mmCIF file of the C-alpha atoms, coordinates in Angstrom:
data_MODEL
# 
_entry.id   MODEL 
# 
loop_
_atom_site.group_PDB 
_atom_site.id 
_atom_site.type_symbol 
_atom_site.label_atom_id 
_atom_site.label_alt_id 
_atom_site.label_comp_id 
_atom_site.label_asym_id 
_atom_site.label_entity_id 
_atom_site.label_seq_id 
_atom_site.pdbx_PDB_ins_code 
_atom_site.Cartn_x 
_atom_site.Cartn_y 
_atom_site.Cartn_z 
_atom_site.occupancy 
_atom_site.B_iso_or_equiv 
_atom_site.pdbx_formal_charge 
_atom_site.auth_seq_id 
_atom_site.auth_comp_id 
_atom_site.auth_asym_id 
_atom_site.auth_atom_id 
_atom_site.pdbx_PDB_model_num 
ATOM 1   C CA . MET A 1 1   ? 121.038 105.211 103.272 1.00 0.00 ? 1   MET A CA 1 
ATOM 2   C CA . GLU A 1 2   ? 119.869 108.854 103.465 1.00 0.00 ? 2   GLU A CA 1 
ATOM 3   C CA . THR A 1 3   ? 116.173 107.961 103.495 1.00 0.00 ? 3   THR A CA 1 
ATOM 4   C CA . LYS A 1 4   ? 114.867 107.114 106.941 1.00 0.00 ? 4   LYS A CA 1 
ATOM 5   C CA . ILE A 1 5   ? 113.850 103.481 107.234 1.00 0.00 ? 5   ILE A CA 1 
ATOM 6   C CA . GLY A 1 6   ? 110.381 102.945 108.679 1.00 0.00 ? 6   GLY A CA 1 
ATOM 7   C CA . VAL A 1 7   ? 108.814 99.550  107.966 1.00 0.00 ? 7   VAL A CA 1 
ATOM 8   C CA . THR A 1 8   ? 105.658 98.896  109.972 1.00 0.00 ? 8   THR A CA 1 
ATOM 9   C CA . LEU A 1 9   ? 104.639 95.516  111.341 1.00 0.00 ? 9   LEU A CA 1 
ATOM 10  C CA . VAL A 1 10  ? 101.560 95.545  109.108 1.00 0.00 ? 10  VAL A CA 1 
ATOM 11  C CA . THR A 1 11  ? 103.850 95.894  106.076 1.00 0.00 ? 11  THR A CA 1 
ATOM 12  C CA . LEU A 1 12  ? 105.874 92.887  107.216 1.00 0.00 ? 12  LEU A CA 1 
ATOM 13  C CA . GLU A 1 13  ? 102.625 91.018  107.833 1.00 0.00 ? 13  GLU A CA 1 
ATOM 14  C CA . SER A 1 14  ? 101.479 91.862  104.288 1.00 0.00 ? 14  SER A CA 1 
ATOM 15  C CA . HIS A 1 15  ? 104.429 89.909  102.880 1.00 0.00 ? 15  HIS A CA 1 
ATOM 16  C CA . ASN A 1 16  ? 104.312 86.154  102.604 1.00 0.00 ? 16  ASN A CA 1 
ATOM 17  C CA . HIS A 1 17  ? 105.408 85.195  106.116 1.00 0.00 ? 17  HIS A CA 1 
ATOM 18  C CA . VAL A 1 18  ? 105.737 82.268  108.479 1.00 0.00 ? 18  VAL A CA 1 
ATOM 19  C CA . ALA A 1 19  ? 102.689 82.159  110.761 1.00 0.00 ? 19  ALA A CA 1 
ATOM 20  C CA . GLY A 1 20  ? 103.493 83.645  114.163 1.00 0.00 ? 20  GLY A CA 1 
ATOM 21  C CA . ASP A 1 21  ? 106.943 84.861  113.149 1.00 0.00 ? 21  ASP A CA 1 
ATOM 22  C CA . ILE A 1 22  ? 106.056 88.562  113.189 1.00 0.00 ? 22  ILE A CA 1 
ATOM 23  C CA . GLU A 1 23  ? 105.446 88.330  116.945 1.00 0.00 ? 23  GLU A CA 1 
ATOM 24  C CA . ARG A 1 24  ? 108.463 86.027  117.444 1.00 0.00 ? 24  ARG A CA 1 
ATOM 25  C CA . GLY A 1 25  ? 110.670 88.476  115.565 1.00 0.00 ? 25  GLY A CA 1 
ATOM 26  C CA . VAL A 1 26  ? 109.575 91.337  117.821 1.00 0.00 ? 26  VAL A CA 1 
ATOM 27  C CA . LYS A 1 27  ? 110.467 89.180  120.839 1.00 0.00 ? 27  LYS A CA 1 
ATOM 28  C CA . ILE A 1 28  ? 113.945 88.400  119.453 1.00 0.00 ? 28  ILE A CA 1 
ATOM 29  C CA . TYR A 1 29  ? 114.525 92.106  118.780 1.00 0.00 ? 29  TYR A CA 1 
ATOM 30  C CA . ASN A 1 30  ? 113.431 93.037  122.312 1.00 0.00 ? 30  ASN A CA 1 
ATOM 31  C CA . GLN A 1 31  ? 115.863 90.496  123.768 1.00 0.00 ? 31  GLN A CA 1 
ATOM 32  C CA . GLY A 1 32  ? 118.714 92.301  122.002 1.00 0.00 ? 32  GLY A CA 1 
ATOM 33  C CA . GLY A 1 33  ? 121.902 91.007  120.417 1.00 0.00 ? 33  GLY A CA 1 
ATOM 34  C CA . VAL A 1 34  ? 121.093 91.654  116.749 1.00 0.00 ? 34  VAL A CA 1 
ATOM 35  C CA . GLU A 1 35  ? 124.171 92.923  114.895 1.00 0.00 ? 35  GLU A CA 1 
ATOM 36  C CA . PHE A 1 36  ? 123.970 94.577  111.477 1.00 0.00 ? 36  PHE A CA 1 
ATOM 37  C CA . GLU A 1 37  ? 125.960 96.513  108.921 1.00 0.00 ? 37  GLU A CA 1 
ATOM 38  C CA . GLU A 1 38  ? 125.005 98.482  105.807 1.00 0.00 ? 38  GLU A CA 1 
ATOM 39  C CA . ARG A 1 39  ? 126.932 96.980  102.901 1.00 0.00 ? 39  ARG A CA 1 
ATOM 40  C CA . GLU A 1 40  ? 125.669 99.426  100.266 1.00 0.00 ? 40  GLU A CA 1 
ATOM 41  C CA . SER A 1 41  ? 122.862 101.981 100.052 1.00 0.00 ? 41  SER A CA 1 
ATOM 42  C CA . GLY A 1 42  ? 119.742 100.401 101.544 1.00 0.00 ? 42  GLY A CA 1 
ATOM 43  C CA . ALA A 1 43  ? 121.287 96.908  101.662 1.00 0.00 ? 43  ALA A CA 1 
ATOM 44  C CA . TYR A 1 44  ? 122.173 95.321  105.011 1.00 0.00 ? 44  TYR A CA 1 
ATOM 45  C CA . TRP A 1 45  ? 123.392 92.086  106.469 1.00 0.00 ? 45  TRP A CA 1 
ATOM 46  C CA . ALA A 1 46  ? 122.487 91.102  110.010 1.00 0.00 ? 46  ALA A CA 1 
ATOM 47  C CA . ARG A 1 47  ? 123.478 88.459  112.516 1.00 0.00 ? 47  ARG A CA 1 
ATOM 48  C CA . VAL A 1 48  ? 120.417 87.432  114.510 1.00 0.00 ? 48  VAL A CA 1 
ATOM 49  C CA . PRO A 1 49  ? 120.547 85.305  117.703 1.00 0.00 ? 49  PRO A CA 1 
ATOM 50  C CA . HIS A 1 50  ? 118.911 81.886  117.400 1.00 0.00 ? 50  HIS A CA 1 
ATOM 51  C CA . LYS A 1 51  ? 118.987 79.520  120.381 1.00 0.00 ? 51  LYS A CA 1 
ATOM 52  C CA . ASN A 1 52  ? 122.707 78.973  121.072 1.00 0.00 ? 52  ASN A CA 1 
ATOM 53  C CA . ASP A 1 53  ? 123.720 80.081  117.607 1.00 0.00 ? 53  ASP A CA 1 
ATOM 54  C CA . PHE A 1 54  ? 122.738 82.788  115.110 1.00 0.00 ? 54  PHE A CA 1 
ATOM 55  C CA . LYS A 1 55  ? 121.175 83.201  111.673 1.00 0.00 ? 55  LYS A CA 1 
ATOM 56  C CA . MET A 1 56  ? 122.586 85.326  108.879 1.00 0.00 ? 56  MET A CA 1 
ATOM 57  C CA . VAL A 1 57  ? 120.064 87.684  107.255 1.00 0.00 ? 57  VAL A CA 1 
ATOM 58  C CA . THR A 1 58  ? 120.253 90.072  104.302 1.00 0.00 ? 58  THR A CA 1 
ATOM 59  C CA . VAL A 1 59  ? 117.724 92.857  103.751 1.00 0.00 ? 59  VAL A CA 1 
ATOM 60  C CA . GLN A 1 60  ? 117.315 95.286  100.846 1.00 0.00 ? 60  GLN A CA 1 
ATOM 61  C CA . PHE A 1 61  ? 114.934 98.170  101.539 1.00 0.00 ? 61  PHE A CA 1 
ATOM 62  C CA . THR A 1 62  ? 112.901 100.064 98.949  1.00 0.00 ? 62  THR A CA 1 
ATOM 63  C CA . ARG A 1 63  ? 114.127 103.522 97.925  1.00 0.00 ? 63  ARG A CA 1 
ATOM 64  C CA . ASP A 1 64  ? 111.689 105.291 100.268 1.00 0.00 ? 64  ASP A CA 1 
ATOM 65  C CA . GLY A 1 65  ? 112.630 103.015 103.165 1.00 0.00 ? 65  GLY A CA 1 
ATOM 66  C CA . GLN A 1 66  ? 109.010 102.036 103.813 1.00 0.00 ? 66  GLN A CA 1 
ATOM 67  C CA . ASP A 1 67  ? 109.177 98.400  102.684 1.00 0.00 ? 67  ASP A CA 1 
ATOM 68  C CA . ILE A 1 68  ? 111.580 95.507  102.150 1.00 0.00 ? 68  ILE A CA 1 
ATOM 69  C CA . GLU A 1 69  ? 112.391 94.746  98.538  1.00 0.00 ? 69  GLU A CA 1 
ATOM 70  C CA . HIS A 1 70  ? 114.503 91.616  98.988  1.00 0.00 ? 70  HIS A CA 1 
ATOM 71  C CA . TYR A 1 71  ? 115.529 89.484  101.960 1.00 0.00 ? 71  TYR A CA 1 
ATOM 72  C CA . THR A 1 72  ? 117.163 86.155  102.763 1.00 0.00 ? 72  THR A CA 1 
ATOM 73  C CA . CYS A 1 73  ? 117.667 84.048  105.879 1.00 0.00 ? 73  CYS A CA 1 
ATOM 74  C CA . HIS A 1 74  ? 119.391 80.720  106.409 1.00 0.00 ? 74  HIS A CA 1 
ATOM 75  C CA . CYS A 1 75  ? 116.247 79.265  107.994 1.00 0.00 ? 75  CYS A CA 1 
ATOM 76  C CA . THR A 1 76  ? 114.060 79.785  104.893 1.00 0.00 ? 76  THR A CA 1 
ATOM 77  C CA . ILE A 1 77  ? 116.634 79.681  102.115 1.00 0.00 ? 77  ILE A CA 1 
ATOM 78  C CA . ASP A 1 78  ? 115.198 76.404  100.799 1.00 0.00 ? 78  ASP A CA 1 
ATOM 79  C CA . TYR A 1 79  ? 111.576 77.599  100.891 1.00 0.00 ? 79  TYR A CA 1 
ATOM 80  C CA . LYS A 1 80  ? 109.957 78.039  97.480  1.00 0.00 ? 80  LYS A CA 1 
ATOM 81  C CA . ASP A 1 81  ? 108.379 81.460  98.204  1.00 0.00 ? 81  ASP A CA 1 
ATOM 82  C CA . SER A 1 82  ? 111.047 82.833  100.601 1.00 0.00 ? 82  SER A CA 1 
ATOM 83  C CA . PRO A 1 83  ? 108.698 83.912  103.400 1.00 0.00 ? 83  PRO A CA 1 
ATOM 84  C CA . VAL A 1 84  ? 109.539 86.594  105.934 1.00 0.00 ? 84  VAL A CA 1 
ATOM 85  C CA . CYS A 1 85  ? 110.740 84.768  109.061 1.00 0.00 ? 85  CYS A CA 1 
ATOM 86  C CA . ARG A 1 86  ? 111.342 85.837  112.675 1.00 0.00 ? 86  ARG A CA 1 
ATOM 87  C CA . HIS A 1 87  ? 114.997 86.569  111.964 1.00 0.00 ? 87  HIS A CA 1 
ATOM 88  C CA . VAL A 1 88  ? 114.192 88.942  109.088 1.00 0.00 ? 88  VAL A CA 1 
ATOM 89  C CA . VAL A 1 89  ? 111.650 90.720  111.322 1.00 0.00 ? 89  VAL A CA 1 
ATOM 90  C CA . ALA A 1 90  ? 114.207 91.077  114.134 1.00 0.00 ? 90  ALA A CA 1 
ATOM 91  C CA . ALA A 1 91  ? 116.823 92.361  111.681 1.00 0.00 ? 91  ALA A CA 1 
ATOM 92  C CA . VAL A 1 92  ? 114.473 94.985  110.204 1.00 0.00 ? 92  VAL A CA 1 
ATOM 93  C CA . LEU A 1 93  ? 113.502 96.234  113.672 1.00 0.00 ? 93  LEU A CA 1 
ATOM 94  C CA . ALA A 1 94  ? 117.135 96.443  114.772 1.00 0.00 ? 94  ALA A CA 1 
ATOM 95  C CA . ILE A 1 95  ? 118.195 98.315  111.633 1.00 0.00 ? 95  ILE A CA 1 
ATOM 96  C CA . GLN A 1 96  ? 115.416 100.909 111.929 1.00 0.00 ? 96  GLN A CA 1 
ATOM 97  C CA . GLY A 1 97  ? 115.679 101.163 115.711 1.00 0.00 ? 97  GLY A CA 1 
ATOM 98  C CA . GLY A 1 98  ? 112.411 99.617  116.852 1.00 0.00 ? 98  GLY A CA 1 
ATOM 99  C CA . VAL A 1 99  ? 108.764 99.076  116.052 1.00 0.00 ? 99  VAL A CA 1 
ATOM 100 C CA . ILE A 1 100 ? 107.139 101.830 113.974 1.00 0.00 ? 100 ILE A CA 1 
ATOM 101 C CA . GLU A 1 101 ? 103.757 102.693 115.457 1.00 0.00 ? 101 GLU A CA 1 
ATOM 102 C CA . SER A 1 102 ? 100.862 102.613 112.991 1.00 0.00 ? 102 SER A CA 1 
ATOM 103 C CA . ASN A 1 103 ? 97.078  102.616 113.142 1.00 0.00 ? 103 ASN A CA 1 
ATOM 104 C CA . LEU A 1 104 ? 96.943  100.424 110.048 1.00 0.00 ? 104 LEU A CA 1 
ATOM 105 C CA . THR A 1 105 ? 95.858  96.838  110.628 1.00 0.00 ? 105 THR A CA 1 
ATOM 106 C CA . LEU A 1 106 ? 94.915  94.107  108.201 1.00 0.00 ? 106 LEU A CA 1 
ATOM 107 C CA . GLY A 1 107 ? 91.176  93.497  108.209 1.00 0.00 ? 107 GLY A CA 1 
ATOM 108 C CA . LYS A 1 108 ? 90.335  96.991  109.490 1.00 0.00 ? 108 LYS A CA 1 
ATOM 109 C CA . THR A 1 109 ? 87.064  98.203  107.942 1.00 0.00 ? 109 THR A CA 1 
ATOM 110 C CA . TYR A 1 110 ? 85.035  101.357 107.462 1.00 0.00 ? 110 TYR A CA 1 
ATOM 111 C CA . SER A 1 111 ? 81.538  101.708 106.001 1.00 0.00 ? 111 SER A CA 1 
ATOM 112 C CA . PHE A 1 112 ? 78.981  104.465 105.581 1.00 0.00 ? 112 PHE A CA 1 
ATOM 113 C CA . GLU A 1 113 ? 75.456  104.833 104.233 1.00 0.00 ? 113 GLU A CA 1 
ATOM 114 C CA . PHE A 1 114 ? 74.232  107.181 101.508 1.00 0.00 ? 114 PHE A CA 1 
ATOM 115 C CA . CYS A 1 115 ? 71.018  107.804 99.635  1.00 0.00 ? 115 CYS A CA 1 
ATOM 116 C CA . VAL A 1 116 ? 70.955  107.352 95.856  1.00 0.00 ? 116 VAL A CA 1 
ATOM 117 C CA . THR A 1 117 ? 69.909  110.827 94.781  1.00 0.00 ? 117 THR A CA 1 
ATOM 118 C CA . GLU A 1 118 ? 69.664  112.351 91.318  1.00 0.00 ? 118 GLU A CA 1 
ATOM 119 C CA . GLN A 1 119 ? 73.197  113.754 91.474  1.00 0.00 ? 119 GLN A CA 1 
ATOM 120 C CA . TYR A 1 120 ? 74.596  110.201 91.685  1.00 0.00 ? 120 TYR A CA 1 
ATOM 121 C CA . THR A 1 121 ? 72.715  108.828 88.672  1.00 0.00 ? 121 THR A CA 1 
ATOM 122 C CA . ALA A 1 122 ? 74.198  107.666 85.390  1.00 0.00 ? 122 ALA A CA 1 
ATOM 123 C CA . LYS A 1 123 ? 72.240  110.409 83.613  1.00 0.00 ? 123 LYS A CA 1 
ATOM 124 C CA . SER A 1 124 ? 73.776  113.136 85.795  1.00 0.00 ? 124 SER A CA 1 
ATOM 125 C CA . ALA A 1 125 ? 77.280  111.657 85.657  1.00 0.00 ? 125 ALA A CA 1 
ATOM 126 C CA . GLY A 1 126 ? 77.199  111.326 81.875  1.00 0.00 ? 126 GLY A CA 1 
ATOM 127 C CA . SER A 1 127 ? 77.900  107.595 82.090  1.00 0.00 ? 127 SER A CA 1 
ATOM 128 C CA . GLY A 1 128 ? 74.490  106.523 80.796  1.00 0.00 ? 128 GLY A CA 1 
ATOM 129 C CA . SER A 1 129 ? 70.918  107.656 80.210  1.00 0.00 ? 129 SER A CA 1 
ATOM 130 C CA . LEU A 1 130 ? 69.078  106.088 83.150  1.00 0.00 ? 130 LEU A CA 1 
ATOM 131 C CA . ASP A 1 131 ? 68.134  107.390 86.577  1.00 0.00 ? 131 ASP A CA 1 
ATOM 132 C CA . ILE A 1 132 ? 70.060  104.689 88.428  1.00 0.00 ? 132 ILE A CA 1 
ATOM 133 C CA . LEU A 1 133 ? 73.232  104.773 90.535  1.00 0.00 ? 133 LEU A CA 1 
ATOM 134 C CA . ALA A 1 134 ? 76.137  105.451 88.189  1.00 0.00 ? 134 ALA A CA 1 
ATOM 135 C CA . THR A 1 135 ? 79.145  103.156 88.259  1.00 0.00 ? 135 THR A CA 1 
ATOM 136 C CA . PRO A 1 136 ? 81.535  106.143 88.733  1.00 0.00 ? 136 PRO A CA 1 
ATOM 137 C CA . SER A 1 137 ? 79.407  107.307 91.679  1.00 0.00 ? 137 SER A CA 1 
ATOM 138 C CA . MET A 1 138 ? 79.482  103.871 93.285  1.00 0.00 ? 138 MET A CA 1 
ATOM 139 C CA . ILE A 1 139 ? 83.260  103.688 92.895  1.00 0.00 ? 139 ILE A CA 1 
ATOM 140 C CA . ALA A 1 140 ? 83.585  107.195 94.359  1.00 0.00 ? 140 ALA A CA 1 
ATOM 141 C CA . MET A 1 141 ? 81.662  106.017 97.428  1.00 0.00 ? 141 MET A CA 1 
ATOM 142 C CA . MET A 1 142 ? 84.017  103.062 97.760  1.00 0.00 ? 142 MET A CA 1 
ATOM 143 C CA . GLU A 1 143 ? 87.008  105.410 97.497  1.00 0.00 ? 143 GLU A CA 1 
ATOM 144 C CA . HIS A 1 144 ? 85.474  107.647 100.147 1.00 0.00 ? 144 HIS A CA 1 
ATOM 145 C CA . ALA A 1 145 ? 85.230  104.674 102.501 1.00 0.00 ? 145 ALA A CA 1 
ATOM 146 C CA . ALA A 1 146 ? 88.898  103.841 101.850 1.00 0.00 ? 146 ALA A CA 1 
ATOM 147 C CA . CYS A 1 147 ? 89.932  107.483 102.429 1.00 0.00 ? 147 CYS A CA 1 
ATOM 148 C CA . ALA A 1 148 ? 88.059  107.596 105.712 1.00 0.00 ? 148 ALA A CA 1 
ATOM 149 C CA . LEU A 1 149 ? 89.656  104.323 106.796 1.00 0.00 ? 149 LEU A CA 1 
ATOM 150 C CA . LEU A 1 150 ? 93.133  105.854 106.382 1.00 0.00 ? 150 LEU A CA 1 
ATOM 151 C CA . GLU A 1 151 ? 92.471  109.128 108.188 1.00 0.00 ? 151 GLU A CA 1 
ATOM 152 C CA . ASP A 1 152 ? 93.806  108.111 111.590 1.00 0.00 ? 152 ASP A CA 1 
ATOM 153 C CA . ALA A 1 153 ? 96.953  106.633 110.017 1.00 0.00 ? 153 ALA A CA 1 
ATOM 154 C CA . LEU A 1 154 ? 98.070  109.864 108.307 1.00 0.00 ? 154 LEU A CA 1 
ATOM 155 C CA . ASP A 1 155 ? 100.685 112.238 109.684 1.00 0.00 ? 155 ASP A CA 1 
ATOM 156 C CA . ALA A 1 156 ? 100.209 116.000 109.512 1.00 0.00 ? 156 ALA A CA 1 
ATOM 157 C CA . GLY A 1 157 ? 100.453 117.178 105.892 1.00 0.00 ? 157 GLY A CA 1 
ATOM 158 C CA . GLN A 1 158 ? 99.748  113.734 104.449 1.00 0.00 ? 158 GLN A CA 1 
ATOM 159 C CA . THR A 1 159 ? 96.849  112.570 102.333 1.00 0.00 ? 159 THR A CA 1 
ATOM 160 C CA . SER A 1 160 ? 96.110  109.540 100.150 1.00 0.00 ? 160 SER A CA 1 
ATOM 161 C CA . VAL A 1 161 ? 95.589  109.292 96.412  1.00 0.00 ? 161 VAL A CA 1 
ATOM 162 C CA . GLY A 1 162 ? 93.884  106.517 94.484  1.00 0.00 ? 162 GLY A CA 1 
ATOM 163 C CA . THR A 1 163 ? 96.096  104.658 92.010  1.00 0.00 ? 163 THR A CA 1 
ATOM 164 C CA . SER A 1 164 ? 93.888  101.783 90.870  1.00 0.00 ? 164 SER A CA 1 
ATOM 165 C CA . ALA A 1 165 ? 90.360  100.401 91.101  1.00 0.00 ? 165 ALA A CA 1 
ATOM 166 C CA . ASN A 1 166 ? 89.163  97.058  89.781  1.00 0.00 ? 166 ASN A CA 1 
ATOM 167 C CA . VAL A 1 167 ? 85.434  97.004  90.483  1.00 0.00 ? 167 VAL A CA 1 
ATOM 168 C CA . ALA A 1 168 ? 82.414  95.132  89.123  1.00 0.00 ? 168 ALA A CA 1 
ATOM 169 C CA . HIS A 1 169 ? 78.996  96.845  89.254  1.00 0.00 ? 169 HIS A CA 1 
ATOM 170 C CA . THR A 1 170 ? 76.731  93.833  89.742  1.00 0.00 ? 170 THR A CA 1 
ATOM 171 C CA . ALA A 1 171 ? 73.230  95.262  90.282  1.00 0.00 ? 171 ALA A CA 1 
ATOM 172 C CA . ALA A 1 172 ? 71.334  98.500  89.569  1.00 0.00 ? 172 ALA A CA 1 
ATOM 173 C CA . SER A 1 173 ? 70.016  100.823 92.316  1.00 0.00 ? 173 SER A CA 1 
ATOM 174 C CA . PRO A 1 174 ? 67.092  103.222 91.737  1.00 0.00 ? 174 PRO A CA 1 
ATOM 175 C CA . VAL A 1 175 ? 66.845  106.817 92.939  1.00 0.00 ? 175 VAL A CA 1 
ATOM 176 C CA . GLY A 1 176 ? 65.673  107.091 96.547  1.00 0.00 ? 176 GLY A CA 1 
ATOM 177 C CA . ILE A 1 177 ? 67.071  103.802 97.816  1.00 0.00 ? 177 ILE A CA 1 
ATOM 178 C CA . MET A 1 178 ? 69.583  103.703 100.700 1.00 0.00 ? 178 MET A CA 1 
ATOM 179 C CA . ALA A 1 179 ? 72.966  102.153 99.956  1.00 0.00 ? 179 ALA A CA 1 
ATOM 180 C CA . ALA A 1 180 ? 76.257  101.596 101.782 1.00 0.00 ? 180 ALA A CA 1 
ATOM 181 C CA . ALA A 1 181 ? 79.907  101.383 100.761 1.00 0.00 ? 181 ALA A CA 1 
ATOM 182 C CA . GLU A 1 182 ? 82.630  99.541  102.681 1.00 0.00 ? 182 GLU A CA 1 
ATOM 183 C CA . ALA A 1 183 ? 86.410  99.261  102.493 1.00 0.00 ? 183 ALA A CA 1 
ATOM 184 C CA . LYS A 1 184 ? 88.619  96.690  104.222 1.00 0.00 ? 184 LYS A CA 1 
ATOM 185 C CA . ILE A 1 185 ? 92.429  96.764  104.367 1.00 0.00 ? 185 ILE A CA 1 
ATOM 186 C CA . THR A 1 186 ? 93.886  93.619  102.821 1.00 0.00 ? 186 THR A CA 1 
ATOM 187 C CA . SER A 1 187 ? 97.505  94.707  102.352 1.00 0.00 ? 187 SER A CA 1 
ATOM 188 C CA . ALA A 1 188 ? 99.766  97.547  103.458 1.00 0.00 ? 188 ALA A CA 1 
ATOM 189 C CA . ARG A 1 189 ? 103.073 97.563  101.596 1.00 0.00 ? 189 ARG A CA 1 
ATOM 190 C CA . GLY A 1 190 ? 104.807 100.693 102.819 1.00 0.00 ? 190 GLY A CA 1 
ATOM 191 C CA . ARG A 1 191 ? 102.806 103.670 101.578 1.00 0.00 ? 191 ARG A CA 1 
ATOM 192 C CA . ALA A 1 192 ? 100.644 101.568 99.212  1.00 0.00 ? 192 ALA A CA 1 
ATOM 193 C CA . ILE A 1 193 ? 97.439  100.316 100.835 1.00 0.00 ? 193 ILE A CA 1 
ATOM 194 C CA . THR A 1 194 ? 95.134  97.816  99.123  1.00 0.00 ? 194 THR A CA 1 
ATOM 195 C CA . PHE A 1 195 ? 91.480  97.440  100.036 1.00 0.00 ? 195 PHE A CA 1 
ATOM 196 C CA . GLU A 1 196 ? 88.673  95.036  99.382  1.00 0.00 ? 196 GLU A CA 1 
ATOM 197 C CA . VAL A 1 197 ? 85.738  97.303  98.529  1.00 0.00 ? 197 VAL A CA 1 
ATOM 198 C CA . SER A 1 198 ? 82.039  96.555  98.278  1.00 0.00 ? 198 SER A CA 1 
ATOM 199 C CA . ALA A 1 199 ? 78.669  98.266  98.049  1.00 0.00 ? 199 ALA A CA 1 
ATOM 200 C CA . ARG A 1 200 ? 75.123  97.160  98.723  1.00 0.00 ? 200 ARG A CA 1 
ATOM 201 C CA . ASP A 1 201 ? 71.636  98.632  98.796  1.00 0.00 ? 201 ASP A CA 1 
ATOM 202 C CA . GLU A 1 202 ? 68.443  97.569  100.549 1.00 0.00 ? 202 GLU A CA 1 
ATOM 203 C CA . ALA A 1 203 ? 68.045  94.653  98.132  1.00 0.00 ? 203 ALA A CA 1 
ATOM 204 C CA . GLY A 1 204 ? 71.572  93.247  98.411  1.00 0.00 ? 204 GLY A CA 1 
ATOM 205 C CA . GLU A 1 205 ? 75.058  93.531  96.931  1.00 0.00 ? 205 GLU A CA 1 
ATOM 206 C CA . ILE A 1 206 ? 75.506  95.967  94.054  1.00 0.00 ? 206 ILE A CA 1 
ATOM 207 C CA . GLY A 1 207 ? 79.267  95.998  93.559  1.00 0.00 ? 207 GLY A CA 1 
ATOM 208 C CA . LYS A 1 208 ? 82.631  94.668  94.728  1.00 0.00 ? 208 LYS A CA 1 
ATOM 209 C CA . GLY A 1 209 ? 86.305  94.743  93.863  1.00 0.00 ? 209 GLY A CA 1 
ATOM 210 C CA . THR A 1 210 ? 89.710  96.025  94.927  1.00 0.00 ? 210 THR A CA 1 
ATOM 211 C CA . HIS A 1 211 ? 91.176  99.498  95.302  1.00 0.00 ? 211 HIS A CA 1 
ATOM 212 C CA . THR A 1 212 ? 94.689  100.794 96.007  1.00 0.00 ? 212 THR A CA 1 
ATOM 213 C CA . ARG A 1 213 ? 95.689  104.105 97.540  1.00 0.00 ? 213 ARG A CA 1 
ATOM 214 C CA . VAL A 1 214 ? 99.139  105.571 98.211  1.00 0.00 ? 214 VAL A CA 1 
ATOM 215 C CA . ILE A 1 215 ? 99.935  107.820 101.167 1.00 0.00 ? 215 ILE A CA 1 
ATOM 216 C CA . VAL A 1 216 ? 101.705 110.984 99.996  1.00 0.00 ? 216 VAL A CA 1 
ATOM 217 C CA . ASP A 1 217 ? 102.912 114.330 101.286 1.00 0.00 ? 217 ASP A CA 1 
ATOM 218 C CA . GLU A 1 218 ? 100.148 116.661 100.123 1.00 0.00 ? 218 GLU A CA 1 
ATOM 219 C CA . LYS A 1 219 ? 102.299 119.744 99.403  1.00 0.00 ? 219 LYS A CA 1 
ATOM 220 C CA . ARG A 1 220 ? 105.037 117.795 97.634  1.00 0.00 ? 220 ARG A CA 1 
ATOM 221 C CA . PHE A 1 221 ? 102.485 115.873 95.562  1.00 0.00 ? 221 PHE A CA 1 
ATOM 222 C CA . ILE A 1 222 ? 100.743 119.070 94.371  1.00 0.00 ? 222 ILE A CA 1 
ATOM 223 C CA . GLU A 1 223 ? 104.089 120.666 93.530  1.00 0.00 ? 223 GLU A CA 1 
ATOM 224 C CA . LYS A 1 224 ? 105.110 117.589 91.532  1.00 0.00 ? 224 LYS A CA 1 
ATOM 225 C CA . THR A 1 225 ? 101.761 117.555 89.734  1.00 0.00 ? 225 THR A CA 1 
ATOM 226 C CA . ASN A 1 226 ? 101.974 121.248 88.824  1.00 0.00 ? 226 ASN A CA 1 
ATOM 227 C CA . GLY A 1 227 ? 105.585 120.791 87.726  1.00 0.00 ? 227 GLY A CA 1 
ATOM 228 C CA . ARG A 1 228 ? 104.549 117.992 85.412  1.00 0.00 ? 228 ARG A CA 1 
ATOM 229 C CA . ILE A 1 229 ? 102.030 120.274 83.653  1.00 0.00 ? 229 ILE A CA 1 
ATOM 230 C CA . LYS A 1 230 ? 104.483 123.168 83.378  1.00 0.00 ? 230 LYS A CA 1 
ATOM 231 C CA . SER A 1 231 ? 107.207 120.976 81.885  1.00 0.00 ? 231 SER A CA 1 
# 
């Protein structure tokens, strides 16, 4: 596989997994003895030590090498939802050569306060006729919180782009009131990060929902975007 494999522990944790098996898989990997072979591009089998025996594992990585697309292990083959087990974790770590360091953690949050000024109103945004916080402005604040939350997890030359937002605007906020937006990481599947987002003002909650961002190489992304327009 030409693409470098780099699956973080938080990505493994974001899959359906057996409780405690992420940590147990790291321990098995650190003890050594995992054997593996690439059968075809991005597809591996592995033999993982288990007590006085071993477990056979198969792993198929995504094209960018940042996530696992399909996996099997003898210990969970009869499970309905095929969870990630300790042996799959150990196999992934052995194949990629260790734990990939990341500042991403499930449950990590970021919030900031802002004042509802005229520039953020529905009238100014063109999304209505009233001097109240516009829905697009509220969502932009939520996105800003998510962006800020990812900053310390980006490599040089990387940025994040929003790909989806499913948000309900549940209460109106007048001009002059203080409000706050918050983002919390709920899933990190390779480069795709999903957040629980919310906003509130001095009177209570004003909006909530989910938002997804993808980490990209900034230069390559701009070149691809410009190429799309030119073609």
